[in-house]
C-alpha positions in Angstrom: 0.0 0.0 0.0 2.9 2.3 0.6 4.1 1.8 -3.0 0.6 2.7 -4.2 0.6 6.0 -2.1 4.0 6.9 -3.4 3.0 6.1 -7.0 0.0 8.3 -6.9 2.1 11.0 -5.2 -0.1 11.0 -2.1 1.2 12.7 1.0 0.1 9.8 3.1 2.9 8.3 5.2 3.5 4.7 6.2 6.5 3.2 7.9 7.0 -0.4 6.2 9.3 -2.7 8.2 10.3 -6.3 7.5 8.7 -9.4 9.0 10.3 -13.0 8.5 8.1 -16.0 9.4 10.4 -18.8 10.7 7.6 -21.2 11.5 3.9 -21.4 11.8 3.8 -19.5 15.1 7.1 -17.6 15.2 9.3 -15.2 13.4 11.4 -12.2 13.3 10.3 -8.5 13.2 12.6 -5.5 12.3 13.1 -3.1 15.3 11.3 0.1 14.6 13.9 2.7 15.8 13.0 5.9 17.8 9.4 5.0 18.6 7.2 4.7 21.7 3.9 3.2 22.0 1.1 5.7 22.8 0.2 3.8 25.8 3.8 4.1 27.0 3.8 7.9 26.2 0.6 8.5 28.1 1.8 6.5 31.1 5.1 8.1 31.5 3.7 11.6 31.1 1.1 11.0 33.4 3.6 9.6 36.1 6.0 12.4 35.5 3.5 15.3 35.7 1.2 13.6 38.3 -1.9 14.1 36.0 -3.6 12.5 33.1 -1.8 13.5 29.9 -2.7 13.0 26.3 -1.0 13.3 22.9 -1.6 17.1 22.8 0.4 17.4 26.0 3.3 15.2 24.5 3.3 17.2 21.3 3.6 20.4 23.0 6.3 19.0 25.4 8.4 17.5 22.6 7.6 20.0 19.6 7.3 23.3 21.4 4.7 25.9 21.0 1.6 25.1 19.0 2.5 27.8 16.3 6.0 26.6 15.9 7.2 25.1 12.7 8.3 22.0 14.6 4.8 21.5 16.3 2.9 22.1 13.1 5.3 19.7 11.0 4.7 17.0 13.7 1.1 17.5 13.6 1.1 17.2 9.8 3.3 14.0 10.0 0.7 12.6 12.5 -2.4 13.6 10.2 -0.7 12.1 7.1 0.4 8.8 8.8 -3.1 8.6 10.7 -4.9 8.9 7.3 -2.6 6.2 5.6 -3.0 3.7 8.5 -6.8 4.4 8.6 -7.0 3.3 4.9 -4.7 0.2 5.5 -6.9 -0.8 8.5 -10.1 -0.3 6.5 -8.9 -2.3 3.4 -7.4 -5.0 5.3 -9.9 -5.2 8.2 -7.1 -4.8 10.7 -8.4 -5.7 14.2 -6.9 -5.3 17.9 -6.1 -1.7 17.4 -5.1 -0.3 20.8 -2.6 2.3 22.2 0.0 -0.5 22.8 -0.1 -1.4 19.0 0.4 2.1 17.8 3.8 3.7 18.0 4.8 7.4 17.6 8.1 8.3 16.0 10.2 11.1 17.0 8.9 13.2 14.2 5.2 12.7 15.0 4.2 9.9 12.7 2.1 6.9 13.8 3.3 3.4 13.2 0.9 0.5 13.4 2.4 -2.9 14.7 0.9 -6.2 15.4 -1.0 -7.4 12.4 -2.0 -10.7 13.8 -5.8 -10.2 13.3 -6.8 -9.0 10.0 -9.4 -9.7 7.3 -11.7 -12.1 9.1 -9.7 -13.2 12.1 -10.1 -11.4 15.4 -9.0 -11.7 19.1 -11.1 -14.3 21.0 -13.0 -16.9 19.3 -13.9 -17.5 15.7 -14.6 -15.0 12.9 -15.5 -11.5 13.7 -15.9 -8.2 11.7 -15.8 -5.2 13.8 -18.4 -2.5 13.5 -16.1 0.4 12.9 -14.1 0.5 9.7 -11.2 1.9 11.6 -10.5 3.5 15.0 -10.5 7.2 15.2 -10.3 8.3 18.8 -11.2 11.9 20.2 -7.5 12.0 21.2 -6.3 11.5 17.6 -8.9 14.1 16.3 
């Protein structure tokens, strides 16, 4: 899908990484450098500042004033990657999307990991189709 986005000159951003299956239930995955899960970011920020923190707090802390070039660029990177991964999740019916499966890069892009449940498979038993085509939280908006 990343190649399709590039071929069509879309600004959508994906972060491809290599996965090598070495057996039916095991494999190797490329390390995605300079990332933290959104879950880890929220926990670390909340402990550090002794209050519930969200991504907006994280972006202001790491990218500066909301009118700065760095903040605006990080926000754009986030939006462009969120749009790309939303399309991927919709087309491939990716399931099990939660903040531990979504990483944030040092430049503000999101990276989805853990594609164990897609098309018709889902966590739990049997086949399941989620009601939402992709997850868009208030925090992401």
